[in-house]
N, CA, C and O of each residue as an XYZ file, in Angstrom:
744
protein
N      56.102     -9.973   -120.480
C      56.174    -10.953   -119.408
C      54.895    -10.887   -118.577
O      54.386     -9.807   -118.277
N      54.386    -12.073   -118.209
C      53.163    -12.138   -117.420
C      53.431    -11.827   -115.956
O      54.474    -12.177   -115.404
N      52.467    -11.164   -115.350
C      52.546    -10.865   -113.930
C      52.259    -12.142   -113.135
O      51.481    -12.984   -113.583
N      52.873    -12.292   -111.969
C      52.683    -13.486   -111.165
C      51.559    -13.299   -110.159
O      51.561    -13.906   -109.088
N      50.597    -12.450   -110.514
C      49.447    -12.208   -109.666
C      48.187    -12.407   -110.494
O      48.228    -12.306   -111.720
N      47.074    -12.687   -109.837
C      45.791    -12.778   -110.533
C      44.697    -12.199   -109.655
O      44.852    -12.053   -108.442
N      43.574    -11.869   -110.310
C      42.426    -11.338   -109.576
C      41.531    -12.506   -109.204
O      41.184    -13.316   -110.064
N      41.146    -12.608   -107.920
C      40.226    -13.678   -107.515
C      38.787    -13.160   -107.616
O      38.569    -12.043   -108.084
N      37.809    -13.950   -107.187
C      36.394    -13.599   -107.337
C      35.997    -12.362   -106.540
O      35.055    -11.661   -106.909
N      36.703    -12.094   -105.460
C      36.364    -10.920   -104.648
C      37.140     -9.675   -105.095
O      37.219     -8.690   -104.361
N      37.710     -9.727   -106.303
C      38.458     -8.614   -106.892
C      39.646     -8.172   -106.049
O      39.968     -6.985   -105.996
N      40.292     -9.118   -105.396
C      41.541     -8.805   -104.701
C      42.662     -9.540   -105.410
O      42.479    -10.641   -105.929
N      43.810     -8.915   -105.419
C      44.943     -9.498   -106.120
C      45.618    -10.549   -105.235
O      45.917    -10.296   -104.068
N      45.849    -11.718   -105.802
C      46.487    -12.817   -105.084
C      47.734    -13.250   -105.849
O      47.791    -13.161   -107.075
N      48.718    -13.713   -105.111
C      49.941    -14.195   -105.724
C      49.741    -15.646   -106.171
O      49.088    -16.430   -105.482
N      50.298    -15.992   -107.311
C      50.189    -17.344   -107.857
C      51.428    -18.140   -107.451
O      52.549    -17.637   -107.516
N      51.213    -19.383   -107.032
C      52.350    -20.242   -106.661
C      53.114    -20.635   -107.927
O      52.570    -20.586   -109.030
N      54.362    -21.021   -107.761
C      55.218    -21.412   -108.893
C      54.610    -22.581   -109.660
O      54.630    -22.611   -110.890
N      54.057    -23.565   -108.897
C      53.463    -24.745   -109.543
C      52.273    -24.354   -110.414
O      52.144    -24.815   -111.548
N      51.409    -23.503   -109.875
C      50.226    -23.070   -110.610
C      50.631    -22.251   -111.836
O      50.034    -22.388   -112.904
N      51.645    -21.401   -111.678
C      52.135    -20.598   -112.798
C      52.655    -21.506   -113.916
O      52.375    -21.272   -115.092
N      53.414    -22.545   -113.544
C      53.952    -23.482   -114.527
C      52.820    -24.221   -115.244
O      52.864    -24.413   -116.460
N      51.810    -24.631   -114.480
C      50.674    -25.350   -115.050
C      49.928    -24.457   -116.049
O      49.562    -24.909   -117.134
N      49.707    -23.204   -115.686
C      49.015    -22.263   -116.561
C      49.814    -22.028   -117.844
O      49.250    -22.018   -118.938
N      51.123    -21.841   -117.707
C      51.976    -21.606   -118.878
C      51.991    -22.831   -119.804
O      51.988    -22.687   -121.026
N      52.006    -24.040   -119.215
C      51.955    -25.263   -120.023
C      50.640    -25.352   -120.793
O      50.629    -25.723   -121.967
N      49.536    -25.014   -120.135
C      48.227    -25.061   -120.783
C      48.153    -24.062   -121.937
O      47.602    -24.370   -122.994
N      48.708    -22.866   -121.734
C      48.706    -21.844   -122.790
C      49.560    -22.314   -123.973
O      49.186    -22.131   -125.132
N      50.709    -22.921   -123.664
C      51.600    -23.410   -124.716
C      50.906    -24.499   -125.536
O      50.981    -24.501   -126.765
N      50.223    -25.435   -124.843
C      49.516    -26.516   -125.543
C      48.357    -25.973   -126.374
O      48.109    -26.454   -127.480
N      47.638    -24.965   -125.845
C      46.479    -24.404   -126.554
C      46.900    -23.789   -127.884
O      46.132    -23.819   -128.845
N      48.104    -23.233   -127.954
C      48.584    -22.615   -129.185
C      49.327    -23.568   -130.091
O      49.741    -23.185   -131.185
N      49.501    -24.788   -129.662
C      50.283    -25.764   -130.416
C      49.423    -26.521   -131.426
O      48.242    -26.770   -131.181
N      50.012    -26.879   -132.544
C      49.338    -27.702   -133.552
C      49.303    -29.171   -133.120
O      48.566    -29.974   -133.692
N      50.098    -29.514   -132.114
C      50.232    -30.884   -131.645
C      49.062    -31.304   -130.746
O      48.810    -32.497   -130.574
N      48.349    -30.329   -130.175
C      47.267    -30.597   -129.224
C      45.948    -30.045   -129.742
O      45.916    -29.068   -130.491
N      44.861    -30.687   -129.330
C      43.526    -30.175   -129.600
C      42.958    -29.720   -128.262
O      42.956    -30.477   -127.291
N      42.485    -28.504   -128.215
C      42.007    -27.922   -126.965
C      40.509    -27.692   -127.026
O      39.989    -27.154   -128.003
N      39.813    -28.110   -125.961
C      38.383    -27.844   -125.828
C      38.217    -26.787   -124.740
O      38.865    -26.841   -123.695
N      37.340    -25.831   -125.006
C      37.116    -24.724   -124.079
C      35.761    -24.917   -123.418
O      34.815    -25.385   -124.050
N      35.671    -24.550   -122.127
C      34.381    -24.664   -121.434
C      33.539    -23.416   -121.682
O      33.969    -22.511   -122.398
N      32.341    -23.360   -121.094
C      31.406    -22.251   -121.325
C      31.942    -20.909   -120.849
O      31.562    -19.870   -121.389
N      32.818    -20.910   -119.848
C      33.385    -19.662   -119.318
C      34.594    -19.185   -120.116
O      35.177    -18.153   -119.785
N      34.978    -19.911   -121.156
C      36.133    -19.531   -121.948
C      37.445    -20.025   -121.375
O      38.515    -19.615   -121.825
N      37.371    -20.915   -120.372
C      38.579    -21.482   -119.778
C      38.941    -22.769   -120.509
O      38.090    -23.412   -121.123
N      40.211    -23.131   -120.433
C      40.665    -24.352   -121.077
C      40.065    -25.547   -120.352
O      40.238    -25.706   -119.143
N      39.350    -26.392   -121.110
C      38.727    -27.573   -120.531
C      39.641    -28.775   -120.630
O      40.318    -29.133   -119.666
N      39.658    -29.396   -121.795
C      40.434    -30.620   -122.005
C      41.439    -30.383   -123.130
O      41.113    -29.775   -124.150
N      42.665    -30.869   -122.930
C      43.688    -30.799   -123.977
C      44.148    -32.209   -124.290
O      44.612    -32.937   -123.413
N      44.010    -32.583   -125.560
C      44.376    -33.931   -125.981
C      45.437    -33.853   -127.066
O      45.382    -33.000   -127.952
N      46.403    -34.759   -126.979
C      47.446    -34.822   -127.984
C      46.861    -35.488   -129.239
O      46.274    -36.566   -129.151
N      47.019    -34.859   -130.385
C      46.400    -35.347   -131.618
C      46.881    -36.746   -131.995
O      46.099    -37.555   -132.494
N      48.167    -37.037   -131.760
C      48.683    -38.371   -132.102
C      48.031    -39.441   -131.226
O      47.772    -40.552   -131.689
N      47.764    -39.103   -129.948
C      47.099    -40.055   -129.044
C      45.639    -40.239   -129.439
O      45.096    -41.337   -129.313
N      44.997    -39.165   -129.919
C      43.612    -39.263   -130.370
C      43.512    -40.197   -131.567
O      42.574    -40.987   -131.673
N      44.494    -40.100   -132.474
C      44.488    -40.953   -133.660
C      44.698    -42.414   -133.260
O      44.040    -43.304   -133.799
N      45.624    -42.668   -132.305
C      45.864    -44.029   -131.818
C      44.600    -44.626   -131.217
O      44.266    -45.785   -131.463
N      43.896    -43.810   -130.418
C      42.666    -44.265   -129.779
C      41.596    -44.627   -130.798
O      40.893    -45.627   -130.654
N      41.486    -43.798   -131.833
C      40.500    -44.045   -132.888
C      40.820    -45.345   -133.618
O      39.923    -46.141   -133.898
N      42.095    -45.559   -133.926
C      42.506    -46.791   -134.606
C      42.279    -48.011   -133.721
O      41.832    -49.051   -134.204
N      42.583    -47.893   -132.431
C      42.399    -49.009   -131.494
C      40.932    -49.384   -131.344
O      40.590    -50.566   -131.310
N      40.057    -48.370   -131.252
C      38.620    -48.643   -131.141
C      38.119    -49.361   -132.382
O      37.338    -50.308   -132.283
N      38.562    -48.916   -133.549
C      38.162    -49.557   -134.802
C      38.644    -50.999   -134.882
O      37.907    -51.893   -135.296
N      39.893    -51.208   -134.480
C      40.473    -52.549   -134.492
C      39.704    -53.465   -133.534
O      39.438    -54.623   -133.857
N      39.350    -52.943   -132.357
C      38.594    -53.723   -131.376
C      37.205    -54.085   -131.880
O      36.741    -55.207   -131.677
N      36.537    -53.133   -132.539
C      35.193    -53.383   -133.080
C      35.234    -54.439   -134.180
O      34.353    -55.295   -134.252
N      36.258    -54.380   -135.039
C      36.388    -55.387   -136.101
C      36.652    -56.765   -135.517
O      36.125    -57.762   -136.011
N      37.475    -56.828   -134.456
C      37.777    -58.108   -133.818
C      36.523    -58.674   -133.148
O      36.297    -59.883   -133.186
N      35.700    -57.803   -132.530
C      34.438    -58.250   -131.928
C      33.548    -58.915   -132.971
O      32.979    -59.977   -132.715
N      33.424    -58.298   -134.147
C      32.608    -58.877   -135.219
C      33.156    -60.229   -135.674
O      32.402    -61.159   -135.963
N      34.478    -60.314   -135.729
C      35.125    -61.563   -136.136
C      34.840    -62.674   -135.120
O      34.551    -63.807   -135.504
N      34.921    -62.351   -133.833
C      34.648    -63.331   -132.772
C      33.201    -63.788   -132.852
O      32.918    -64.982   -132.756
N      32.289    -62.846   -133.026
C      30.867    -63.196   -133.123
C      30.625    -64.141   -134.300
O      29.917    -65.139   -134.165
N      31.209    -63.826   -135.445
C      31.071    -64.683   -136.624
C      31.647    -66.071   -136.387
O      31.068    -67.068   -136.818
N      32.784    -66.138   -135.703
C      33.430    -67.418   -135.410
C      32.543    -68.285   -134.518
O      32.387    -69.480   -134.768
N      31.965    -67.685   -133.483
C      31.083    -68.444   -132.583
C      29.827    -68.916   -133.316
O      29.360    -70.033   -133.093
N      29.287    -68.075   -134.183
C      28.107    -68.470   -134.951
C      28.427    -69.613   -135.907
O      27.585    -70.483   -136.130
N      29.634    -69.625   -136.477
C      30.064    -70.748   -137.320
C      30.154    -72.049   -136.523
O      29.946    -73.137   -137.060
N      30.466    -71.917   -135.234
C      30.568    -73.090   -134.352
C      29.212    -73.459   -133.744
O      29.136    -74.192   -132.758
N      28.131    -72.927   -134.363
C      26.743    -73.241   -133.983
C      26.309    -72.714   -132.624
O      25.398    -73.271   -132.011
N      26.947    -71.643   -132.140
C      26.504    -70.971   -130.923
C      25.535    -69.867   -131.338
O      25.711    -69.246   -132.386
N      24.518    -69.622   -130.522
C      23.620    -68.490   -130.742
C      24.226    -67.340   -129.937
O      24.427    -67.463   -128.729
N      24.516    -66.226   -130.605
C      25.252    -65.129   -129.981
C      24.437    -63.846   -130.033
O      23.820    -63.532   -131.050
N      24.439    -63.105   -128.923
C      23.771    -61.804   -128.879
C      24.604    -60.857   -128.029
O      25.408    -61.289   -127.203
N      24.403    -59.558   -128.239
C      25.100    -58.535   -127.451
C      24.526    -58.549   -126.038
O      23.308    -58.540   -125.858
N      25.396    -58.571   -125.046
C      24.976    -58.553   -123.643
C      24.851    -57.103   -123.228
O      25.822    -56.349   -123.293
N      23.652    -56.703   -122.796
C      23.420    -55.288   -122.482
C      23.192    -55.053   -120.993
O      22.485    -54.122   -120.608
N      23.786    -55.890   -120.164
C      23.708    -55.719   -118.717
C      25.107    -55.514   -118.165
O      26.103    -55.720   -118.858
N      25.163    -55.103   -116.904
C      26.439    -54.874   -116.252
C      26.272    -55.161   -114.761
O      25.147    -55.300   -114.281
N      27.372    -55.248   -114.034
C      27.334    -55.450   -112.598
C      27.832    -54.175   -111.930
O      28.931    -53.697   -112.212
N      26.998    -53.628   -111.033
C      27.390    -52.460   -110.241
C      26.903    -52.667   -108.821
O      25.740    -53.004   -108.601
N      27.778    -52.468   -107.871
C      27.449    -52.603   -106.447
C      26.810    -53.946   -106.128
O      25.877    -54.017   -105.328
N      27.307    -55.013   -106.748
C      26.820    -56.353   -106.463
C      25.429    -56.642   -107.004
O      24.766    -57.568   -106.537
N      24.976    -55.857   -107.988
C      23.660    -56.082   -108.593
C      23.798    -56.080   -110.104
O      24.650    -55.393   -110.669
N      22.939    -56.866   -110.747
C      22.886    -56.896   -112.204
C      21.965    -55.770   -112.658
O      20.793    -55.729   -112.283
N      22.500    -54.856   -113.469
C      21.717    -53.713   -113.943
C      21.819    -53.603   -115.464
O      22.727    -54.157   -116.083
N      20.871    -52.880   -116.048
C      20.916    -52.612   -117.485
C      22.068    -51.642   -117.741
O      22.206    -50.639   -117.041
N      22.893    -51.941   -118.742
C      24.051    -51.093   -119.039
C      23.599    -49.713   -119.518
O      22.608    -49.579   -120.235
N      24.342    -48.710   -119.108
C      24.024    -47.337   -119.506
C      24.346    -47.149   -120.990
O      25.315    -47.703   -121.508
N      23.519    -46.364   -121.649
C      23.767    -46.072   -123.056
C      24.767    -44.925   -123.151
O      24.816    -44.056   -122.281
N      25.559    -44.933   -124.214
C      26.540    -43.863   -124.416
C      26.077    -42.957   -125.536
O      25.535    -43.422   -126.539
N      26.292    -41.654   -125.363
C      25.912    -40.666   -126.374
C      27.080    -40.406   -127.308
O      28.193    -40.130   -126.860
N      26.825    -40.494   -128.607
C      27.835    -40.184   -129.614
C      27.542    -38.779   -130.136
O      26.584    -38.595   -130.886
N      28.359    -37.769   -129.750
C      28.068    -36.395   -130.158
C      28.224    -36.156   -131.656
O      27.642    -35.211   -132.189
N      28.994    -36.990   -132.342
C      29.215    -36.793   -133.773
C      28.009    -37.252   -134.584
O      27.633    -36.611   -135.566
N      27.405    -38.363   -134.169
C      26.244    -38.889   -134.891
C      24.940    -38.411   -134.258
O      23.862    -38.690   -134.785
N      25.022    -37.694   -133.135
C      23.868    -37.172   -132.405
C      22.870    -38.282   -132.075
O      21.670    -38.157   -132.322
N      23.403    -39.383   -131.505
C      22.530    -40.491   -131.136
C      23.102    -41.280   -129.962
O      24.286    -41.176   -129.641
N      22.241    -42.067   -129.332
C      22.665    -42.941   -128.250
C      23.107    -44.275   -128.825
O      22.476    -44.815   -129.734
N      24.199    -44.798   -128.287
C      24.723    -46.094   -128.712
C      24.202    -47.137   -127.740
O      24.065    -46.866   -126.547
N      23.912    -48.334   -128.249
C      23.413    -49.423   -127.418
C      24.323    -49.603   -126.216
O      25.540    -49.454   -126.320
N      23.727    -49.925   -125.073
C      24.475    -50.076   -123.837
C      25.696    -50.957   -123.988
O      25.654    -51.987   -124.660
N      26.758    -50.553   -123.372
C      28.002    -51.301   -123.449
C      28.126    -52.149   -122.196
O      28.725    -51.738   -121.203
N      27.554    -53.326   -122.261
C      27.547    -54.222   -121.110
C      28.848    -54.989   -120.975
O      29.714    -54.957   -121.849
N      28.955    -55.676   -119.854
C      30.104    -56.554   -119.625
C      29.562    -57.913   -119.235
O      28.749    -57.979   -118.313
N      29.951    -58.982   -119.861
C      30.870    -59.111   -120.989
C      30.228    -58.655   -122.304
O      29.076    -58.221   -122.317
N      30.966    -58.753   -123.396
C      30.494    -58.247   -124.674
C      29.312    -59.042   -125.224
O      28.348    -58.460   -125.721
N      29.385    -60.376   -125.135
C      28.366    -61.234   -125.737
C      27.858    -62.269   -124.758
O      28.515    -62.606   -123.773
N      26.657    -62.768   -125.062
C      26.132    -63.958   -124.413
C      26.011    -64.995   -125.526
O      25.438    -64.723   -126.581
N      26.553    -66.182   -125.282
C      26.517    -67.249   -126.280
C      25.887    -68.474   -125.629
O      26.264    -68.868   -124.525
N      24.923    -69.071   -126.324
C      24.312    -70.273   -125.760
C      24.063    -71.304   -126.842
O      23.898    -70.988   -128.021
N      24.043    -72.576   -126.385
C      23.879    -73.720   -127.268
C      23.047    -74.760   -126.529
O      23.249    -74.995   -125.338
N      22.125    -75.371   -127.233
C      21.287    -76.414   -126.640
C      22.129    -77.664   -126.444
O      22.779    -78.132   -127.379
N      22.118    -78.211   -125.221
C      22.924    -79.409   -124.944
C      22.059    -80.600   -124.524
O      22.555    -81.721   -124.413
N      20.799    -80.364   -124.297
C      19.877    -81.434   -123.920
C      18.477    -81.049   -124.342
O      18.265    -80.022   -124.987
N      17.513    -81.897   -123.966
C      16.123    -81.621   -124.323
C      15.652    -80.272   -123.759
O      14.991    -79.497   -124.450
N      16.001    -80.007   -122.499
C      15.576    -78.757   -121.873
C      16.728    -78.023   -121.199
O      16.506    -77.289   -120.236
N      17.934    -78.203   -121.677
C      19.074    -77.527   -121.044
C      19.978    -76.864   -122.086
O      20.115    -77.317   -123.223
N      20.580    -75.776   -121.637
C      21.444    -74.986   -122.506
C      22.778    -74.719   -121.811
O      22.853    -74.649   -120.584
N      23.807    -74.575   -122.604
C      25.116    -74.151   -122.117
C      25.195    -72.644   -122.409
O      25.157    -72.231   -123.568
N      25.302    -71.836   -121.363
C      25.279    -70.376   -121.519
C      26.626    -69.811   -121.078
O      27.044    -70.007   -119.936
N      27.300    -69.114   -121.981
C      28.607    -68.520   -121.688
C      28.589    -67.023   -121.937
O      27.923    -66.542   -122.854
N      29.318    -66.300   -121.123
C      29.597    -64.896   -121.376
C      30.903    -64.839   -122.153
O      31.822    -65.610   -121.876
N      30.996    -63.937   -123.121
C      32.210    -63.820   -123.941
C      32.699    -62.375   -123.887
O      31.999    -61.457   -124.315
N      33.900    -62.183   -123.357
C      34.529    -60.864   -123.334
C      35.631    -60.864   -124.381
O      36.504    -61.731   -124.374
N      35.589    -59.892   -125.279
C      36.546    -59.823   -126.377
C      37.654    -58.836   -126.007
O      37.399    -57.650   -125.797
N      38.884    -59.340   -125.930
C      40.068    -58.530   -125.635
C      41.158    -58.967   -126.605
O      41.530    -60.140   -126.634
N      41.662    -58.046   -127.384
C      42.687    -58.409   -128.360
C      43.896    -59.031   -127.673
O      44.454    -60.011   -128.167
N      44.311    -58.461   -126.521
C      45.488    -58.992   -125.826
C      45.118    -60.040   -124.776
O      46.004    -60.696   -124.227
N      43.826    -60.208   -124.488
C      43.377    -61.238   -123.558
C      43.546    -60.906   -122.087
O      43.412    -61.795   -121.246
N      43.836    -59.655   -121.745
C      44.083    -59.274   -120.354
C      42.883    -58.494   -119.808
O      42.457    -57.504   -120.401
N      42.346    -58.948   -118.674
C      41.231    -58.276   -118.026
C      41.734    -57.342   -116.928
O      42.760    -57.602   -116.300
N      41.004    -56.260   -116.708
C      41.340    -55.344   -115.609
C      40.837    -55.944   -114.292
O      40.124    -56.947   -114.286
N      41.215    -55.325   -113.199
C      40.809    -55.809   -111.871
C      39.287    -55.797   -111.736
O      38.708    -56.765   -111.245
N      38.630    -54.715   -112.164
C      37.168    -54.636   -112.043
C      36.484    -55.659   -112.947
O      35.450    -56.215   -112.577
N      37.049    -55.910   -114.125
C      36.477    -56.917   -115.019
C      36.577    -58.312   -114.406
O      35.652    -59.115   -114.531
N      37.692    -58.599   -113.749
C      37.843    -59.897   -113.071
C      36.816    -60.041   -111.958
O      36.231    -61.110   -111.783
N      36.594    -58.957   -111.199
C      35.599    -58.990   -110.124
C      34.200    -59.247   -110.677
O      33.430    -60.013   -110.098
N      33.875    -58.604   -111.800
C      32.572    -58.809   -112.422
C      32.415    -60.254   -112.891
O      31.354    -60.852   -112.715
N      33.463    -60.815   -113.485
C      33.429    -62.213   -113.930
C      33.179    -63.145   -112.745
O      32.362    -64.061   -112.835
N      33.873    -62.914   -111.651
C      33.684    -63.733   -110.444
C      32.246    -63.627   -109.941
O      31.664    -64.627   -109.519
N      31.670    -62.425   -109.982
C      30.295    -62.224   -109.541
C      29.336    -63.021   -110.421
O      28.445    -63.701   -109.913
N      29.517    -62.938   -111.747
C      28.658    -63.682   -112.679
C      28.713    -65.185   -112.401
O      27.681    -65.856   -112.382
N      29.911    -65.703   -112.187
C      30.063    -67.145   -111.947
C      29.497    -67.544   -110.580
O      28.842    -68.579   -110.458
N      29.747    -66.728   -109.557
C      29.260    -67.017   -108.209
C      27.735    -67.038   -108.174
O      27.134    -67.876   -107.503
N      27.111    -66.106   -108.907
C      25.654    -66.008   -108.936
C      25.020    -66.851   -110.048
O      23.821    -66.747   -110.305
N      25.825    -67.675   -110.698
C      25.373    -68.621   -111.722
C      24.583    -67.956   -112.855
O      23.605    -68.514   -113.352
N      25.022    -66.757   -113.256
C      24.422    -66.084   -114.405
C      24.874    -66.799   -115.678
O      24.084    -67.006   -116.598
N      26.159    -67.175   -115.718
C      26.725    -67.917   -116.840
C      27.324    -69.217   -116.330
O      27.781    -69.297   -115.190
N      27.318    -70.244   -117.191
C      27.985    -71.490   -116.803
C      29.497    -71.348   -116.961
O      30.258    -72.122   -116.379
N      29.928    -70.379   -117.733
C      31.350    -70.102   -117.910
C      31.543    -68.766   -118.609
O      30.619    -68.232   -119.223
N      32.742    -68.241   -118.509
C      33.069    -66.992   -119.201
C      34.334    -67.221   -120.013
O      35.349    -67.691   -119.498
N      34.253    -66.883   -121.280
C      35.408    -67.002   -122.171
C      35.977    -65.621   -122.449
O      35.246    -64.637   -122.566
N      37.296    -65.574   -122.551
C      37.989    -64.358   -122.978
C      38.521    -64.656   -124.373
O      39.403    -65.498   -124.543
N      37.976    -63.958   -125.374
C      38.406    -64.161   -126.750
C      39.582    -63.228   -127.028
O      39.490    -62.020   -126.810
N      40.694    -63.800   -127.512
C      41.868    -62.984   -127.833
C      42.469    -63.466   -129.137
O      42.137    -64.545   -129.628
N      43.356    -62.659   -129.691
C      44.025    -63.052   -130.928
C      44.941    -64.230   -130.655
O      45.654    -64.257   -129.652
N      44.918    -65.207   -131.558
C      45.750    -66.392   -131.401
C      47.162    -66.179   -131.928
O      47.505    -65.108   -132.428
N      47.970    -67.226   -131.803
C      49.366    -67.171   -132.262
C      49.445    -67.021   -133.779
O      50.231    -66.222   -134.288
N      48.619    -67.803   -134.507
C      48.616    -67.725   -135.964
C      47.810    -66.508   -136.400
O      46.835    -66.128   -135.750
N      48.227    -65.902   -137.508
C      47.533    -64.724   -138.021
C      46.084    -65.078   -138.362
O      45.813    -66.045   -139.074
N      45.175    -64.278   -137.841
C      43.759    -64.480   -138.138
C      43.052    -65.470   -137.231
O      41.842    -65.660   -137.352
N      43.786    -66.108   -136.321
C      43.146    -67.097   -135.449
C      42.626    -66.435   -134.166
O      43.114    -65.387   -133.742
N      41.633    -67.074   -133.570
C      41.035    -66.587   -132.326
C      41.220    -67.665   -131.272
O      40.973    -68.843   -131.530
N      41.649    -67.266   -130.096
C      41.863    -68.189   -128.985
C      40.853    -67.852   -127.887
O      40.696    -66.687   -127.520
N      40.172    -68.870   -127.367
C      39.208    -68.673   -126.284
C      39.806    -69.212   -124.998
O      40.139    -70.394   -124.905
N      39.941    -68.340   -124.004
C      40.518    -68.717   -122.716
C      39.387    -68.769   -121.699
O      38.624    -67.812   -121.569
N      39.273    -69.888   -120.974
C      38.260    -70.013   -119.941
C      38.692    -69.211   -118.717
O      39.811    -69.371   -118.230
N      37.805    -68.347   -118.220
C      38.132    -67.494   -117.072
C      38.523    -68.318   -115.854
O      39.487    -67.986   -115.165
N      37.780    -69.398   -115.580
C      38.059    -70.237   -114.400
C      39.452    -70.852   -114.472
O      40.152    -70.923   -113.462
N      39.855    -71.293   -115.652
C      41.167    -71.911   -115.823
C      42.292    -70.895   -115.663
O      43.320    -71.194   -115.057
N      42.098    -69.696   -116.204
C      43.173    -68.698   -116.172
C      43.288    -67.991   -114.824
O      44.396    -67.774   -114.334
N      42.155    -67.629   -114.222
C      42.197    -66.817   -113.011
C      41.749    -67.576   -111.752
O      41.721    -66.995   -110.667
N      41.408    -68.833   -111.877
C      41.001    -69.613   -110.713
C      39.553    -69.381   -110.376
O      38.909    -68.481   -110.915
N      39.041    -70.209   -109.471
C      37.612    -70.166   -109.158
C      37.256    -69.046   -108.196
O      36.129    -68.553   -108.235
N      38.164    -68.629   -107.340
C      37.781    -67.603   -106.344
C      38.085    -66.214   -106.809
O      37.822    -65.251   -106.088
């Protein structure tokens, strides 16, 4: 049986609260379990514990999202839109270059993950273009911060419109929802 005391940094014995004891015991149980993957920090303490089934779900969801993004891009290109990855983002009311993400498995930086996912434009006159931001969401639902960013883009006239690409009712179909129509102008 474990003692309900521990040594602190000044080498004095301190009593552990019931909540802390329960938390420590849960972490030890998860670390020894086949159901969880445990990462340890440099000091040998438990860092992050992730449930393996949730990790697999996340991996499948990311793959599904990436495939849907490619499908949306191909669909827009078939409709004669010029499409490119948008590598900017909005932070603190300013347009900034999106931060790059490091992939530890491939040991490389991934292109910035901007919001929205794509910029699509089409020539509509001799010297004018229709420029839209395209955010790809399988379920078509934006978070609160994403809605705020969309409003900022429209208010500052970065895009003439923002589309939310989502899966349609029919299998394999793509539905484009106009942000202004769904969430209003303000």
